[in-house]
Biopython code that builds the backbone (N, CA, C, O; Angstrom):
import numpy as np
from Bio.PDB.StructureBuilder import StructureBuilder

atoms = [
    (1, "ARG", "N", (-18.804, 155.580, 129.705)),
    (1, "ARG", "CA", (-20.233, 155.373, 129.562)),
    (1, "ARG", "C", (-20.529, 154.228, 128.591)),
    (1, "ARG", "O", (-21.459, 153.455, 128.823)),
    (2, "LYS", "N", (-19.772, 154.109, 127.530)),
    (2, "LYS", "CA", (-20.037, 153.088, 126.521)),
    (2, "LYS", "C", (-19.145, 151.860, 126.691)),
    (2, "LYS", "O", (-19.181, 150.949, 125.864)),
    (3, "LYS", "N", (-18.342, 151.831, 127.764)),
    (3, "LYS", "CA", (-17.404, 150.733, 127.946)),
    (3, "LYS", "C", (-18.079, 149.363, 128.018)),
    (3, "LYS", "O", (-17.552, 148.422, 127.425)),
    (4, "PRO", "N", (-19.207, 149.191, 128.704)),
    (4, "PRO", "CA", (-19.846, 147.865, 128.720)),
    (4, "PRO", "C", (-20.240, 147.379, 127.327)),
    (4, "PRO", "O", (-20.178, 146.181, 127.055)),
    (5, "ALA", "N", (-20.637, 148.278, 126.453)),
    (5, "ALA", "CA", (-21.011, 147.881, 125.097)),
    (5, "ALA", "C", (-19.793, 147.335, 124.347)),
    (5, "ALA", "O", (-19.904, 146.353, 123.613)),
    (6, "PHE", "N", (-18.633, 147.969, 124.532)),
    (6, "PHE", "CA", (-17.420, 147.483, 123.888)),
    (6, "PHE", "C", (-17.024, 146.106, 124.423)),
    (6, "PHE", "O", (-16.633, 145.225, 123.656)),
    (7, "VAL", "N", (-17.126, 145.927, 125.729)),
    (7, "VAL", "CA", (-16.764, 144.644, 126.346)),
    (7, "VAL", "C", (-17.713, 143.545, 125.874)),
    (7, "VAL", "O", (-17.275, 142.439, 125.558)),
    (8, "ILE", "N", (-18.995, 143.843, 125.828)),
    (8, "ILE", "CA", (-19.977, 142.858, 125.362)),
    (8, "ILE", "C", (-19.718, 142.498, 123.908)),
    (8, "ILE", "O", (-19.743, 141.323, 123.544)),
    (9, "ARG", "N", (-19.470, 143.500, 123.078)),
    (9, "ARG", "CA", (-19.210, 143.217, 121.661)),
    (9, "ARG", "C", (-17.942, 142.378, 121.505)),
    (9, "ARG", "O", (-17.928, 141.422, 120.729)),
    (10, "PHE", "N", (-16.884, 142.721, 122.228)),
    (10, "PHE", "CA", (-15.646, 141.945, 122.157)),
    (10, "PHE", "C", (-15.902, 140.496, 122.561)),
    (10, "PHE", "O", (-15.477, 139.572, 121.867)),
    (11, "PHE", "N", (-16.586, 140.300, 123.666)),
    (11, "PHE", "CA", (-16.860, 138.951, 124.157)),
    (11, "PHE", "C", (-17.713, 138.170, 123.163)),
    (11, "PHE", "O", (-17.429, 137.003, 122.889)),
    (12, "MET", "N", (-18.743, 138.793, 122.626)),
    (12, "MET", "CA", (-19.606, 138.101, 121.665)),
    (12, "MET", "C", (-18.853, 137.780, 120.378)),
    (12, "MET", "O", (-18.951, 136.666, 119.862)),
    (13, "GLN", "N", (-18.102, 138.750, 119.856)),
    (13, "GLN", "CA", (-17.461, 138.565, 118.562)),
    (13, "GLN", "C", (-16.276, 137.615, 118.611)),
    (13, "GLN", "O", (-16.078, 136.836, 117.679)),
    (14, "PHE", "N", (-15.495, 137.659, 119.663)),
    (14, "PHE", "CA", (-14.265, 136.884, 119.685)),
    (14, "PHE", "C", (-14.328, 135.646, 120.580)),
    (14, "PHE", "O", (-13.374, 134.869, 120.609)),
    (15, "VAL", "N", (-15.423, 135.446, 121.307)),
    (15, "VAL", "CA", (-15.551, 134.259, 122.150)),
    (15, "VAL", "C", (-16.813, 133.467, 121.797)),
    (15, "VAL", "O", (-16.720, 132.298, 121.424)),
    (16, "ILE", "N", (-17.979, 134.083, 121.909)),
    (16, "ILE", "CA", (-19.243, 133.360, 121.747)),
    (16, "ILE", "C", (-19.477, 132.931, 120.299)),
    (16, "ILE", "O", (-19.752, 131.757, 120.049)),
    (17, "ILE", "N", (-19.375, 133.851, 119.345)),
    (17, "ILE", "CA", (-19.658, 133.503, 117.947)),
    (17, "ILE", "C", (-18.665, 132.457, 117.413)),
    (17, "ILE", "O", (-19.093, 131.528, 116.728)),
    (18, "PRO", "N", (-17.353, 132.571, 117.698)),
    (18, "PRO", "CA", (-16.465, 131.485, 117.276)),
    (18, "PRO", "C", (-16.787, 130.145, 117.945)),
    (18, "PRO", "O", (-16.630, 129.095, 117.323)),
    (19, "LEU", "N", (-17.234, 130.170, 119.199)),
    (19, "LEU", "CA", (-17.636, 128.918, 119.855)),
    (19, "LEU", "C", (-18.864, 128.311, 119.184)),
    (19, "LEU", "O", (-18.967, 127.091, 119.055)),
    (20, "ILE", "N", (-19.780, 129.149, 118.763)),
    (20, "ILE", "CA", (-20.949, 128.654, 118.028)),
    (20, "ILE", "C", (-20.495, 128.048, 116.704)),
    (20, "ILE", "O", (-20.966, 126.978, 116.317)),
    (21, "GLY", "N", (-19.584, 128.727, 116.007)),
    (21, "GLY", "CA", (-19.035, 128.185, 114.762)),
    (21, "GLY", "C", (-18.326, 126.858, 114.995)),
    (21, "GLY", "O", (-18.463, 125.929, 114.200)),
    (22, "LEU", "N", (-17.567, 126.770, 116.087)),
    (22, "LEU", "CA", (-16.880, 125.520, 116.423)),
    (22, "LEU", "C", (-17.872, 124.399, 116.690)),
    (22, "LEU", "O", (-17.666, 123.270, 116.244)),
    (23, "SER", "N", (-18.943, 124.699, 117.414)),
    (23, "SER", "CA", (-19.938, 123.660, 117.697)),
    (23, "SER", "C", (-20.631, 123.190, 116.418)),
    (23, "SER", "O", (-20.964, 122.012, 116.288)),
    (24, "ILE", "N", (-20.846, 124.109, 115.477)),
    (24, "ILE", "CA", (-21.426, 123.717, 114.187)),
    (24, "ILE", "C", (-20.463, 122.811, 113.434)),
    (24, "ILE", "O", (-20.871, 121.795, 112.871)),
    (25, "VAL", "N", (-19.187, 123.177, 113.424)),
    (25, "VAL", "CA", (-18.180, 122.362, 112.731)),
    (25, "VAL", "C", (-18.110, 120.972, 113.352)),
    (25, "VAL", "O", (-18.110, 119.973, 112.632)),
    (26, "ILE", "N", (-18.052, 120.898, 114.666)),
    (26, "ILE", "CA", (-17.976, 119.596, 115.342)),
    (26, "ILE", "C", (-19.231, 118.774, 115.069)),
    (26, "ILE", "O", (-19.147, 117.571, 114.823)),
    (27, "GLY", "N", (-20.395, 119.423, 115.111)),
    (27, "GLY", "CA", (-21.644, 118.718, 114.847)),
    (27, "GLY", "C", (-21.726, 118.164, 113.441)),
    (27, "GLY", "O", (-22.171, 117.034, 113.237)),
    (28, "TYR", "N", (-21.297, 118.958, 112.468)),
    (28, "TYR", "CA", (-21.372, 118.500, 111.079)),
    (28, "TYR", "C", (-20.318, 117.456, 110.750)),
    (28, "TYR", "O", (-20.578, 116.538, 109.971)),
    (29, "THR", "N", (-19.133, 117.584, 111.333)),
    (29, "THR", "CA", (-18.093, 116.616, 111.008)),
    (29, "THR", "C", (-18.390, 115.250, 111.605)),
    (29, "THR", "O", (-17.922, 114.237, 111.084)),
    (30, "LYS", "N", (-19.150, 115.201, 112.678)),
    (30, "LYS", "CA", (-19.516, 113.913, 113.270)),
    (30, "LYS", "C", (-20.615, 113.216, 112.478)),
    (30, "LYS", "O", (-20.600, 111.993, 112.337)),
    (31, "ASP", "N", (-21.565, 113.987, 111.963)),
    (31, "ASP", "CA", (-22.745, 113.398, 111.325)),
    (31, "ASP", "C", (-22.676, 113.333, 109.804)),
    (31, "ASP", "O", (-23.286, 112.450, 109.200)),
    (32, "ASP", "N", (-21.958, 114.236, 109.184)),
    (32, "ASP", "CA", (-22.004, 114.345, 107.721)),
    (32, "ASP", "C", (-20.619, 114.133, 107.135)),
    (32, "ASP", "O", (-19.697, 114.894, 107.430)),
    (33, "THR", "N", (-20.465, 113.122, 106.321)),
    (33, "THR", "CA", (-19.162, 112.848, 105.723)),
    (33, "THR", "C", (-18.837, 113.797, 104.576)),
    (33, "THR", "O", (-17.676, 113.899, 104.181)),
    (34, "SER", "N", (-19.836, 114.498, 104.029)),
    (34, "SER", "CA", (-19.571, 115.434, 102.935)),
    (34, "SER", "C", (-19.072, 116.789, 103.450)),
    (34, "SER", "O", (-18.672, 117.637, 102.652)),
    (35, "PHE", "N", (-19.089, 117.000, 104.746)),
    (35, "PHE", "CA", (-18.584, 118.241, 105.343)),
    (35, "PHE", "C", (-17.094, 118.057, 105.584)),
    (35, "PHE", "O", (-16.691, 117.370, 106.523)),
    (36, "THR", "N", (-16.278, 118.670, 104.739)),
    (36, "THR", "CA", (-14.837, 118.452, 104.801)),
    (36, "THR", "C", (-14.180, 119.333, 105.851)),
    (36, "THR", "O", (-14.780, 120.282, 106.355)),
    (37, "LYS", "N", (-12.933, 118.999, 106.170)),
    (37, "LYS", "CA", (-12.182, 119.802, 107.128)),
    (37, "LYS", "C", (-11.951, 121.220, 106.601)),
    (37, "LYS", "O", (-11.971, 122.184, 107.366)),
    (38, "ALA", "N", (-11.731, 121.335, 105.290)),
    (38, "ALA", "CA", (-11.535, 122.663, 104.689)),
    (38, "ALA", "C", (-12.786, 123.527, 104.853)),
    (38, "ALA", "O", (-12.686, 124.729, 105.095)),
    (39, "MET", "N", (-13.950, 122.917, 104.723)),
    (39, "MET", "CA", (-15.203, 123.658, 104.920)),
    (39, "MET", "C", (-15.318, 124.112, 106.373)),
    (39, "MET", "O", (-15.758, 125.228, 106.649)),
    (40, "GLY", "N", (-14.928, 123.254, 107.281)),
    (40, "GLY", "CA", (-14.967, 123.605, 108.696)),
    (40, "GLY", "C", (-14.017, 124.736, 109.031)),
    (40, "GLY", "O", (-14.366, 125.624, 109.809)),
    (41, "LEU", "N", (-12.826, 124.721, 108.461)),
    (41, "LEU", "CA", (-11.868, 125.797, 108.703)),
    (41, "LEU", "C", (-12.369, 127.116, 108.129)),
    (41, "LEU", "O", (-12.170, 128.168, 108.737)),
    (42, "ARG", "N", (-13.014, 127.075, 106.971)),
    (42, "ARG", "CA", (-13.604, 128.296, 106.412)),
    (42, "ARG", "C", (-14.688, 128.862, 107.330)),
    (42, "ARG", "O", (-14.773, 130.071, 107.542)),
    (43, "LEU", "N", (-15.503, 127.972, 107.861)),
    (43, "LEU", "CA", (-16.561, 128.420, 108.777)),
    (43, "LEU", "C", (-15.961, 129.042, 110.037)),
    (43, "LEU", "O", (-16.491, 130.030, 110.546)),
    (44, "LEU", "N", (-14.872, 128.482, 110.544)),
    (44, "LEU", "CA", (-14.214, 129.061, 111.722)),
    (44, "LEU", "C", (-13.650, 130.447, 111.419)),
    (44, "LEU", "O", (-13.712, 131.337, 112.267)),
    (45, "ILE", "N", (-13.104, 130.636, 110.226)),
    (45, "ILE", "CA", (-12.586, 131.963, 109.857)),
    (45, "ILE", "C", (-13.727, 132.972, 109.772)),
    (45, "ILE", "O", (-13.613, 134.090, 110.273)),
    (46, "ILE", "N", (-14.819, 132.575, 109.141)),
    (46, "ILE", "CA", (-15.964, 133.482, 109.016)),
    (46, "ILE", "C", (-16.542, 133.819, 110.388)),
    (46, "ILE", "O", (-16.898, 134.968, 110.648)),
    (47, "ALA", "N", (-16.637, 132.823, 111.265)),
    (47, "ALA", "CA", (-17.196, 133.064, 112.603)),
    (47, "ALA", "C", (-16.299, 133.961, 113.442)),
    (47, "ALA", "O", (-16.783, 134.631, 114.354)),
    (48, "SER", "N", (-15.004, 133.987, 113.153)),
    (48, "SER", "CA", (-14.080, 134.820, 113.928)),
    (48, "SER", "C", (-13.868, 136.196, 113.325)),
    (48, "SER", "O", (-13.205, 137.037, 113.933)),
    (49, "SER", "N", (-14.413, 136.444, 112.149)),
    (49, "SER", "CA", (-14.213, 137.721, 111.465)),
    (49, "SER", "C", (-15.240, 138.756, 111.928)),
    (49, "SER", "O", (-16.360, 138.403, 112.300)),
    (50, "PRO", "N", (-14.854, 140.039, 111.905)),
    (50, "PRO", "CA", (-15.809, 141.081, 112.293)),
    (50, "PRO", "C", (-16.906, 141.241, 111.250)),
    (50, "PRO", "O", (-16.699, 140.992, 110.062)),
    (51, "SER", "N", (-18.071, 141.660, 111.716)),
    (51, "SER", "CA", (-19.213, 141.879, 110.836)),
    (51, "SER", "C", (-19.685, 143.319, 110.995)),
    (51, "SER", "O", (-19.664, 143.867, 112.097)),
    (52, "TYR", "N", (-20.107, 143.924, 109.898)),
    (52, "TYR", "CA", (-20.497, 145.331, 109.946)),
    (52, "TYR", "C", (-21.957, 145.572, 109.593)),
    (52, "TYR", "O", (-22.358, 146.719, 109.398)),
    (53, "SER", "N", (-22.750, 144.530, 109.508)),
    (53, "SER", "CA", (-24.161, 144.717, 109.182)),
    (53, "SER", "C", (-24.902, 145.443, 110.290)),
    (53, "SER", "O", (-25.965, 146.015, 110.049)),
    (54, "ASN", "N", (-24.353, 145.428, 111.513)),
    (54, "ASN", "CA", (-25.032, 146.104, 112.616)),
    (54, "ASN", "C", (-25.123, 147.612, 112.393)),
    (54, "ASN", "O", (-26.049, 148.246, 112.900)),
    (55, "ASN", "N", (-24.182, 148.204, 111.643)),
    (55, "ASN", "CA", (-24.252, 149.638, 111.361)),
    (55, "ASN", "C", (-25.501, 149.966, 110.549)),
    (55, "ASN", "O", (-26.151, 150.985, 110.781)),
    (56, "TRP", "N", (-25.827, 149.111, 109.611)),
    (56, "TRP", "CA", (-27.036, 149.322, 108.820)),
    (56, "TRP", "C", (-28.270, 149.216, 109.710)),
    (56, "TRP", "O", (-29.182, 150.035, 109.602)),
    (57, "TRP", "N", (-28.306, 148.218, 110.586)),
    (57, "TRP", "CA", (-29.452, 148.054, 111.479)),
    (57, "TRP", "C", (-29.583, 149.251, 112.430)),
    (57, "TRP", "O", (-30.694, 149.693, 112.721)),
    (58, "CYS", "N", (-28.465, 149.767, 112.907)),
    (58, "CYS", "CA", (-28.517, 150.950, 113.767)),
    (58, "CYS", "C", (-29.109, 152.140, 113.011)),
    (58, "CYS", "O", (-29.874, 152.922, 113.576)),
    (59, "SER", "N", (-28.759, 152.270, 111.755)),
    (59, "SER", "CA", (-29.299, 153.353, 110.940)),
    (59, "SER", "C", (-30.801, 153.180, 110.735)),
    (59, "SER", "O", (-31.557, 154.146, 110.838)),
    (60, "VAL", "N", (-31.232, 151.962, 110.448)),
    (60, "VAL", "CA", (-32.653, 151.694, 110.212)),
    (60, "VAL", "C", (-33.487, 152.011, 111.448)),
    (60, "VAL", "O", (-34.546, 152.630, 111.347)),
    (61, "PHE", "N", (-33.004, 151.583, 112.620)),
    (61, "PHE", "CA", (-33.781, 151.761, 113.847)),
    (61, "PHE", "C", (-33.403, 153.018, 114.624)),
    (61, "PHE", "O", (-33.773, 153.170, 115.788)),
    (62, "GLN", "N", (-32.665, 153.921, 113.974)),
    (62, "GLN", "CA", (-32.277, 155.204, 114.544)),
    (62, "GLN", "C", (-31.586, 155.048, 115.900)),
    (62, "GLN", "O", (-31.867, 155.780, 116.849)),
    (63, "ALA", "N", (-30.689, 154.089, 115.964)),
    (63, "ALA", "CA", (-29.884, 153.880, 117.165)),
    (63, "ALA", "C", (-28.628, 154.750, 117.073)),
    (63, "ALA", "O", (-28.497, 155.569, 116.163)),
    (64, "ASP", "N", (-27.730, 154.569, 117.997)),
    (64, "ASP", "CA", (-26.505, 155.364, 118.061)),
    (64, "ASP", "C", (-25.503, 154.848, 117.027)),
    (64, "ASP", "O", (-24.706, 153.958, 117.321)),
    (65, "VAL", "N", (-25.546, 155.407, 115.824)),
    (65, "VAL", "CA", (-24.691, 154.960, 114.725)),
    (65, "VAL", "C", (-23.228, 155.286, 115.022)),
    (65, "VAL", "O", (-22.344, 154.505, 114.670)),
    (66, "GLU", "N", (-22.955, 156.422, 115.662)),
    (66, "GLU", "CA", (-21.578, 156.802, 115.973)),
    (66, "GLU", "C", (-20.926, 155.771, 116.888)),
    (66, "GLU", "O", (-19.772, 155.396, 116.685)),
    (67, "SER", "N", (-21.660, 155.320, 117.888)),
    (67, "SER", "CA", (-21.135, 154.295, 118.786)),
    (67, "SER", "C", (-20.901, 152.990, 118.043)),
    (67, "SER", "O", (-19.906, 152.305, 118.279)),
    (68, "SER", "N", (-21.813, 152.649, 117.149)),
    (68, "SER", "CA", (-21.662, 151.436, 116.358)),
    (68, "SER", "C", (-20.432, 151.519, 115.462)),
    (68, "SER", "O", (-19.696, 150.541, 115.328)),
    (69, "GLU", "N", (-20.205, 152.669, 114.853)),
    (69, "GLU", "CA", (-19.018, 152.862, 114.012)),
    (69, "GLU", "C", (-17.741, 152.767, 114.840)),
    (69, "GLU", "O", (-16.759, 152.165, 114.407)),
    (70, "ALA", "N", (-17.756, 153.357, 116.027)),
    (70, "ALA", "CA", (-16.576, 153.291, 116.896)),
    (70, "ALA", "C", (-16.284, 151.844, 117.298)),
    (70, "ALA", "O", (-15.131, 151.412, 117.306)),
    (71, "MET", "N", (-17.342, 151.104, 117.631)),
    (71, "MET", "CA", (-17.146, 149.705, 117.986)),
    (71, "MET", "C", (-16.656, 148.897, 116.794)),
    (71, "MET", "O", (-15.844, 147.988, 116.964)),
    (72, "ALA", "N", (-17.126, 149.206, 115.600)),
    (72, "ALA", "CA", (-16.664, 148.519, 114.399)),
    (72, "ALA", "C", (-15.182, 148.796, 114.162)),
    (72, "ALA", "O", (-14.438, 147.899, 113.766)),
    (73, "PHE", "N", (-14.755, 150.021, 114.400)),
    (73, "PHE", "CA", (-13.342, 150.370, 114.236)),
    (73, "PHE", "C", (-12.473, 149.615, 115.230)),
    (73, "PHE", "O", (-11.465, 149.018, 114.852)),
    (74, "VAL", "N", (-12.858, 149.639, 116.484)),
    (74, "VAL", "CA", (-12.096, 148.934, 117.522)),
    (74, "VAL", "C", (-12.088, 147.437, 117.238)),
    (74, "VAL", "O", (-11.062, 146.775, 117.394)),
    (75, "SER", "N", (-13.218, 146.915, 116.825)),
    (75, "SER", "CA", (-13.326, 145.504, 116.492)),
    (75, "SER", "C", (-12.394, 145.120, 115.355)),
    (75, "SER", "O", (-11.785, 144.051, 115.389)),
    (76, "THR", "N", (-12.277, 145.974, 114.355)),
    (76, "THR", "CA", (-11.381, 145.708, 113.234)),
    (76, "THR", "C", (-9.930, 145.675, 113.691)),
    (76, "THR", "O", (-9.172, 144.792, 113.289)),
    (77, "ILE", "N", (-9.541, 146.624, 114.521)),
    (77, "ILE", "CA", (-8.166, 146.663, 115.031)),
    (77, "ILE", "C", (-7.880, 145.416, 115.871)),
    (77, "ILE", "O", (-6.829, 144.794, 115.720)),
    (78, "LEU", "N", (-8.817, 145.049, 116.759)),
    (78, "LEU", "CA", (-8.621, 143.867, 117.597)),
    (78, "LEU", "C", (-8.605, 142.583, 116.782)),
    (78, "LEU", "O", (-7.927, 141.623, 117.148)),
    (79, "SER", "N", (-9.343, 142.560, 115.688)),
    (79, "SER", "CA", (-9.408, 141.340, 114.890)),
    (79, "SER", "C", (-8.079, 141.026, 114.207)),
    (79, "SER", "O", (-7.845, 139.885, 113.807)),
    (80, "LEU", "N", (-7.212, 142.020, 114.069)),
    (80, "LEU", "CA", (-5.895, 141.762, 113.485)),
    (80, "LEU", "C", (-5.104, 140.748, 114.308)),
    (80, "LEU", "O", (-4.310, 139.983, 113.762)),
    (81, "SER", "N", (-5.324, 140.747, 115.612)),
    (81, "SER", "CA", (-4.651, 139.754, 116.462)),
    (81, "SER", "C", (-5.580, 138.614, 116.858)),
    (81, "SER", "O", (-5.143, 137.469, 116.966)),
    (82, "MET", "N", (-6.849, 138.914, 117.073)),
    (82, "MET", "CA", (-7.760, 137.888, 117.569)),
    (82, "MET", "C", (-8.142, 136.863, 116.507)),
    (82, "MET", "O", (-8.350, 135.696, 116.841)),
    (83, "LEU", "N", (-8.239, 137.253, 115.259)),
    (83, "LEU", "CA", (-8.607, 136.307, 114.203)),
    (83, "LEU", "C", (-7.575, 135.184, 114.080)),
    (83, "LEU", "O", (-7.966, 134.017, 114.054)),
    (84, "PRO", "N", (-6.273, 135.485, 114.004)),
    (84, "PRO", "CA", (-5.310, 134.385, 113.955)),
    (84, "PRO", "C", (-5.293, 133.531, 115.221)),
    (84, "PRO", "O", (-5.144, 132.311, 115.154)),
    (85, "ILE", "N", (-5.448, 134.180, 116.374)),
    (85, "ILE", "CA", (-5.460, 133.426, 117.633)),
    (85, "ILE", "C", (-6.658, 132.477, 117.668)),
    (85, "ILE", "O", (-6.506, 131.295, 117.974)),
    (86, "ASN", "N", (-7.846, 132.994, 117.356)),
    (86, "ASN", "CA", (-9.039, 132.140, 117.334)),
    (86, "ASN", "C", (-8.898, 131.012, 116.332)),
    (86, "ASN", "O", (-9.272, 129.874, 116.614)),
    (87, "PHE", "N", (-8.359, 131.322, 115.161)),
    (87, "PHE", "CA", (-8.214, 130.301, 114.123)),
    (87, "PHE", "C", (-7.289, 129.194, 114.602)),
    (87, "PHE", "O", (-7.598, 128.016, 114.422)),
    (88, "ILE", "N", (-6.170, 129.546, 115.203)),
    (88, "ILE", "CA", (-5.221, 128.530, 115.686)),
    (88, "ILE", "C", (-5.850, 127.686, 116.789)),
    (88, "ILE", "O", (-5.764, 126.459, 116.761)),
    (89, "VAL", "N", (-6.479, 128.338, 117.755)),
    (89, "VAL", "CA", (-7.056, 127.614, 118.892)),
    (89, "VAL", "C", (-8.199, 126.704, 118.437)),
    (89, "VAL", "O", (-8.212, 125.514, 118.751)),
    (90, "TYR", "N", (-9.145, 127.261, 117.707)),
    (90, "TYR", "CA", (-10.334, 126.473, 117.344)),
    (90, "TYR", "C", (-10.062, 125.429, 116.270)),
    (90, "TYR", "O", (-10.735, 124.399, 116.236)),
    (91, "SER", "N", (-9.092, 125.670, 115.393)),
    (91, "SER", "CA", (-8.781, 124.654, 114.392)),
    (91, "SER", "C", (-8.106, 123.445, 115.034)),
    (91, "SER", "O", (-8.242, 122.329, 114.532)),
    (92, "ARG", "N", (-7.395, 123.643, 116.112)),
    (92, "ARG", "CA", (-6.803, 122.503, 116.815)),
    (92, "ARG", "C", (-7.857, 121.713, 117.560)),
    (92, "ARG", "O", (-7.747, 120.493, 117.685)),
    (93, "ILE", "N", (-8.878, 122.391, 118.054)),
    (93, "ILE", "CA", (-9.962, 121.710, 118.761)),
    (93, "ILE", "C", (-10.814, 120.912, 117.773)),
    (93, "ILE", "O", (-11.197, 119.775, 118.044)),
    (94, "ALA", "N", (-11.104, 121.531, 116.617)),
    (94, "ALA", "CA", (-11.958, 120.883, 115.626)),
    (94, "ALA", "C", (-11.208, 119.754, 114.990)),
    (94, "ALA", "O", (-11.746, 119.069, 114.120)),
]
sb = StructureBuilder()
sb.init_structure("model")
sb.init_model(0)
sb.init_chain("A")
sb.init_seg("    ")
for serial, (resi, resn, name, xyz) in enumerate(atoms, 1):
    if name == "N":
        sb.init_residue(resn, " ", resi, " ")
    sb.init_atom(name, np.array(xyz, "f"), 0.0, 1.0, " ", f" {name:<3s}", serial, name[0])
structure = sb.get_structure()
């Protein structure tokens, strides 16, 4: 029943958000000389890392907190492999 939510979260967290971070890095490195490569790599790491603020928002809006916690747990486990993979792939592109 909740499988589409897990797939959407995985796709957003490990594909879309890192791509947005990559586009920001590419945009800033082309236009701004004060944006260093180290800053870009930090941004790529942050964009590929899991975020848990959604649990607070679920609590505020009385959403399904248990499902959010389960997705956060799965996301953390997956990030052990996906964070290094994303970092290697996107740092070579940037």
